[in-house]
N, C-alpha and C positions, 0 to 999 in steps of 0.2 A: 584621132588625137586626144580627145577627152579621156578616151578609155585607157590609153596608155599612161596619161597622167594619174588617173585614179589608181591604176595598177601599181604604178611607182610609189605613190603615196602609201598605199596599203603594204607594200613591201617594207618601206622604211619604218612604218609604224610597228610592224611585226618584229623588225630587228631590235627597235628601242625596247619594246616590252620583253623581249627575250633577255636583254642585257640587264634591265633594272628590276623586273618583278622576280621575286623568289620562286624557286621551283616548288609546285604544289605536292604536299606530302601524299604518299599512297594511303589507302584506308587502313592497312596494317601490314607489318612485316616483322619478322624475328630480329632481334638485336642482342648484344651483350654489354652495352654501356652501363656504367655504374652511376647511382645517385650520389655523386661525390660530395655534395653539400651536407650530407647527413653524418651523424656520429657513427652509426653502424653502416658497414658497406652493404649495399642492396643494388641488385642488377635491375635494370629496366628491361622487361621482356618484350614488350610490344607497344606500339603507339595506335591511337584510335582518332579517326576524325570527330568523333562525338566526345563530349566531356563525360568524365567518369567521376562519381562521388567517392571520395576516399577519406579515411581518417589519418591525420599525421599527429604523431606524438612528439612533444617538445620538452626538453629539460631546460626550464627558464626560457631563453630565446634561441636555443640551439636545437635544431631538428635531430631527433633520434633516428626515426625511420618512418616509413609509410606502413600502417597497419593493414593486414589482409583481412582479419576477422576480429572485430573488437569483442564479440561475445566470447571467443576463444581465449583472448587475453584475459578477460575477467574470470573465466572458468580456471584458467591456470593459476591466477593469483589466488583464487578461493581454495584450490588444492594446497597451495603453499600455506595458507592460514590453517587449514584442517590439519595438515601434517605437523606443523611446528608451534602453532600458537594456541590452538583451540583449547587444549587442556588447561593451559595456565590463564588464558584470557577468554573465557566462554562468552557466547551471546554476543560477540563482537565480529568485525570483518576487516580484512586487510584491503587497503586501498592506496591509490596514489598520494604521495605527499604534496605539499603546497607548491613545490617547484615544477611539478609535472602538469602539463595541460595537453588536452586533445582537442584538435581542431579539425572540423570537416571542411574539405576543400575540393574543388573541381579541377580535374587534370586530364591530360590527353594520352595517359600512358598507363600500362600495367607493370607493377613491380613483382619480383619474386616474393614468396611467402617466408618471411623470417620472424614470424610472431613469437616462435620459442626463444630465439635470440633476444628479442625485445624484452621478454619477461625475464630472461637471465640477466640481462643489463640492469633492469629496474631492481632486481634482487641484490646484485653484488655492488651496485653503486648506491645502495641504501636509499632508494627513492620510493619505498613502500613504507606505510604506516598503519597503525590500527585506528579505526574510527572509534573515538572515545570522547571524554568530556574535558574541556579546558576550564579551569577555575581561574578567573581574573580577579585580582585585588586592585582596587583603584580608589583614587580620591579626586577631588575637583581638578587636580593638577594632571591627572591621567592614570594610566595603568602603571603600577610599579612592581608587580610580580605576577607570574603566570606559572601554574602547575597543571599537570595532567593526571587525571584519576580514572580508576576503573569504572566507576558509576556515580551518579548523583547521590545515591543512597549511602555508598561508602563515605562520601565526603560529608554528608549530613551527620552520619554516625560519629565520624572523627571530630567534627566540629563540636557536637553535643558534649562528647567526652572531654574535649579541651576546655569547654565553658565550665565544666564541673570543677576545674581547679579553682574557680573564682566565684561560682554561684552555687548555692545549695540546690540539691536535685528537686525537692519539692517546689521550691520557688521558680526554678528554671522551667519546670513543666507548666506551672500556672502562667508564667509570663509568656511562654511560647504559644500558649492556647488562649491568651488574652483573658484569662480569669482573674477576678479581683482578688487582691491580697489585702487582708484586713490589717489595721495597725496592731502593733504589739499590745498584748494585754497582761503578759507575764515578763518577768525580768529575762534579759538575754538579747540576742541580736537575730534580725531577720532581713533576708535579701528581698527588697520590695520592687526592684526594677534594674535593668541592665541594658546597655547598648554597645554595639561595635562601632567605633568612630569611622572606620573605613568601609567601602562598599564591596560586595562580592557578587560576581555574576558567573553563571555556568553556561557554556555554550558547546556545541558540537564542534570537534576538531580532529585532525589527524596527528598522531604522535608515534614516535619510535617506541618499541616496547620497553627499552631501558629507560625511557623518560617518564613511564606511567608509575604513579604512586599507588601502592595498596593502602588499606586503612590505617595500618600501624605507621606506614611511612608518612601518610597525610598527618597523623596526630603528631608525630615527631616534627614535621615541618611547622605546624601551627604553634608548637611550643617554642621552637628555636629558629625557625626560618632557615636560612642557608648556613647558619652557624654550626660548625662541626665540632667546636671545642666543647669538652665535658669536664666537669669537676666531679671527683668521687671521694667518698669518705669510707673508711673501713671501720665497721662497728666495734667498740670496745666493751668490756664488761660494764654492765650498769647503764648503758646507753638506753634512751627512749626515743620514740619518733619525735616527740615534742621537743626534747633537748637537742637532737640533731638538727631539726628545723630552725630552732632559735639561733644556733651557731652559724647558720648559713642563710643570711638575708632574711631572718625572721619568718621563714616559711612555716606554714602550718603542717601538722601531722598529716592532715588529708593530702596536702600538696606533695609532701615526700612519698606517701603511699602511692599516689597516682603516677608519679614519676618512676616509681619502681614496682609497678604492678605485676611484674613477673615474679617477684619474691616477697612482696608485702601485700597481704590481702585485707588487713584491718588495721585501723589506727591504734587498736589495742594490743596488737601482735607484739609478743616478746621478741626483742632482737637478738639474734645469735652472733656472738663475737666472731669477727672475721668476715661477716657479710659486707660485700661492697655495695654502697648506695650511691645513686646519682643524686648529687645535690646542686646540680647546675640551675641557676635561677633563669627564668624565661627571657628569651630575647625574640619575642613572637613578632611576626609581621602584622599582627592585629593589635588593636588597643581596646581592651575590654573595660568598660566603665560600669561599675556596680553601685547602685544606691542602697545603702543599708539603713535600717532603723535599729537603734539600740535603746532599750528601756533598762535604766539602772537606778538603783537606790543609792543616793549619794549622801554622804554625812554632812551634817551642818555643825560646825564646831561652836561652842560657846566662847565668849571672850575670856580674857584672863580673870581668875577669881576677884571677886570684890572683897576686900579686906576691911573689916570693921574693928577699930581698936576697942578693946574691952578692959577697963581698968581692974576688973575682977580676975584676970588671967595674969599669971606670971610671965616674965620676959621669956620669949621663944616658945610659949605654950599657945596652943590654938584649939578651936572647936569648930567643927564643920556645921554651919546653921543650915545651908542648903547644899545638898550634894550636886556636884557638876554632872551633867548628862549631856550626851551627843543628841542632836536631832538628825533627821534625815528627810529627804525629799525625793519623789519619783520624778526622774528627768527623761523625756523621750528625745533622743538625739537622731539626726539624720547625717550619715557619714557618706563620703564619696571614697571609693577604692578604684585604683587604676592598675590593671594586671596584678592584683593581689597586694598592692601597696596602698596603705591607707594614706589619704592626703591630709595635711595639716588643716585644723579649723573644722568646725561642724556647725550645723544648723540646729538650734534647740527648738523642737516643735511645741513641746509643753513642758511645764515644770510645776509639780504640785507638792507642797510642803505637807508631809504626813505627821511629823512631830517636831515641834519647835525645840531648839537646843535650850538647856538650862544652865545659867551662869552660877558658878559656885559662889556661896556667901560664907566667908570664914571670919570668925571672931578670933582676934589675935591680941596677945599681950604686946607683941612687938612684931612688925611686919616681917615675915620670913625672908631669908636670903633668896634672891631671885634665881641663884644658880642651883637650887635644889628642884629636881624634877617633880612634877605632879603625879607621875606614874600613869598618866593617860595620854598616850602617844597619838599625834596626828600623822597622817600621811606626809612623806617628805616631799611630794610634789602634787601638782593639780591634775585633774583628769586621769587619775591613776588606774593603770592596768598592771596585772602581774603577768610578765612574759616568761618567767622561769622560776618555778617554786623551789622550795627546800628539797635538795636532792634530785633536781630534774635532770642533772648529770652527775657523774661521780665526783664527790668532793665538794659539791655545791651546798654549803651550809649558810644560806642566805635566801632572800628573794629579790628578784630583779623587777624594778619598777620602770614603767614607761608612761610619758605623758602622751595620751592618744591624739591630742590635737595640737601640741606644741613641743615638738621632739627635743628642743633645746631650751626648755622653760626654766623657771626658778626651782631651786632646791631649798627646802626649809628645814630648820632644826625641829626634830620630832617632839621635843620637850626641853624645858629649862635645863641649863647645865653649864659646864666649863669646857671650852675647847681644849682637848688634850693633845691631839696631835693634828698637824697640817703637813702633808708630805706627798711623795710620788714614789711609785715603784712600777715595774714593768707589767704587773697583773692588773692592779687596781687603778693605775694612772694616777691622776690627782685625787687625793682622798682626804676625809676629815674623820676624826673620832671625837665624840663629845661624851664627856663623863657627866652623868646626871646626878652624881653625889647622893644617890639613894640606892646603890647597888647595880643600877642599869648603866650600860654603855651602848651608844649607837655608832655605827660605822656607815659611811656614805662613799662610794667609789666612783670613778670614771668622770670626774668633773671635766667640763670642756676646757676651762682655763684654771688658772690658780685660783683656789677658793677665796671668798671675800672676807674670811675671818682669820685670826691669828691665834697661836697657841697661848692659853692662859686667859683668853677673852671670855667673858660671861655672855651667854646667848639666852634668849628666851624663846619659847615655844612659838613657831611660826615665823622666826626670823629668817630672812633670806641669807643663806650661807655660801651660795655658788650657783653654777648653772650646769644643767644636764649636759653630758658629753659622751665621748666614746674613747677617751684616752686609755692607755694600757690595752689589756686583751679584752677587746669588745668588738662585736660585729655590727652594732648599731647603738644609737644614743639611748642611754638608759642609767639607772642609778642602782648600783649593787648595794643592798641595804641589809645590815645585820643588827641584831639585838643581843647583847651579851649580859648575863646575870652573874655578878661576881667573877667576871672573866670568862665565862663559858658560854659559847654560842648556843642560842635556842632558836627554834623556828619562830620567826616573827608572828606567824599566824596562830601561835598559841597565846600570844600577848595582845595582838590586835585582831579585829574582826575582819577576816579576809573573804567571808562569804558574800559580802555585799559588793565585792570588787571583781570586775571582769578579768578573766583569765585569757590571754591571747597566745 
């Protein structure tokens, strides 16, 4: 009886197991089912009881297919590089882009070999890129721009060329090599330091060939960023680099040359009429701050003459007892320039008086009328520099004066006289003409507002007559200054000493 019960129980257990346990797979068999979860159609050829190590390739989270031979895939990609890219992009390699991942997995089946289809898919879906260098521009707020370049060296070359728009070559080399730059000992300007306010890092990256910048494209990007707008100027007869630069954002001749290096090789080059020049000012993704020293000989003016009445002289007669003389001092300035634009204000490092001014002493029978000029002109503005000289462009019969540290500072009467004209026109904007009643007349153009004097008013040398501006036809705040002798314009530098004044 017990045997019968045991046999019955065994029979029931066998039936239950047969119903609820899955059928055991055979060790291997041929099949033609497809891996339907992958992007590419791929048949499963056989199954195995043992696990198999395979590589699966994904586009983001989507399975492309199962790889049969990873080395073969890499070799095919290398052949693609050699055939289509090696000549233009030497010493590089083609690789999967950032969307492609390869994962090693364990499976129980063998798939058909579609490695060539996998490579074709990667090519035509644009999922391959060149291993190159990514240049990241960032601040404390994070990365704000990324470009891809052929090599670290090409980026360095382009960056150095870009910096030469703002830093003199000799100074740039010394600063980059941490060499000491001595203070100025001669008159002039010297770049003593610079820094880039943003940060730059270079890392290895994968990029599409069309995204990779060559050296010229890197330089263009450093000058203008993603800005594709350009301003051009066609050279006219008599144009100079300095004159063209002055009219467009006060750029220097060097900057105009570097922006047009394909046609301009020297700042002294004679311009050919009809030549088209790029005059677009910088819209760089970088902020280049340059510290300059400038040693200048600055005039020190005497006060107005001291008049001593002399009973031995007839009315309106006079004798000079002590002749008036200008003094001068050597002043070492420290200036800050940002992307080629001088910032207002400066730091005076030192100032040494070389010659004290001498006040004139004049014996008179009757004090001369104050509206008669002395013939000794002072500069019409403080911190003067000459930005455009006599004839710097066609028809320019004057000199343009700029206050280096206060662009909208005061304008002074250059000598005693009578205000002859206060007016406005489309070229000079607000302007003033002063008759010095001794054959000389001076002209002051581009006042920022209506001048402070009226026609017929007597002014004395050094009196404030208005404010520097850019009304009329002007690209920046300055004073258009003329001297006329008996109504004829003359180069002011033949009357005043321009050699001690910096030219910008």
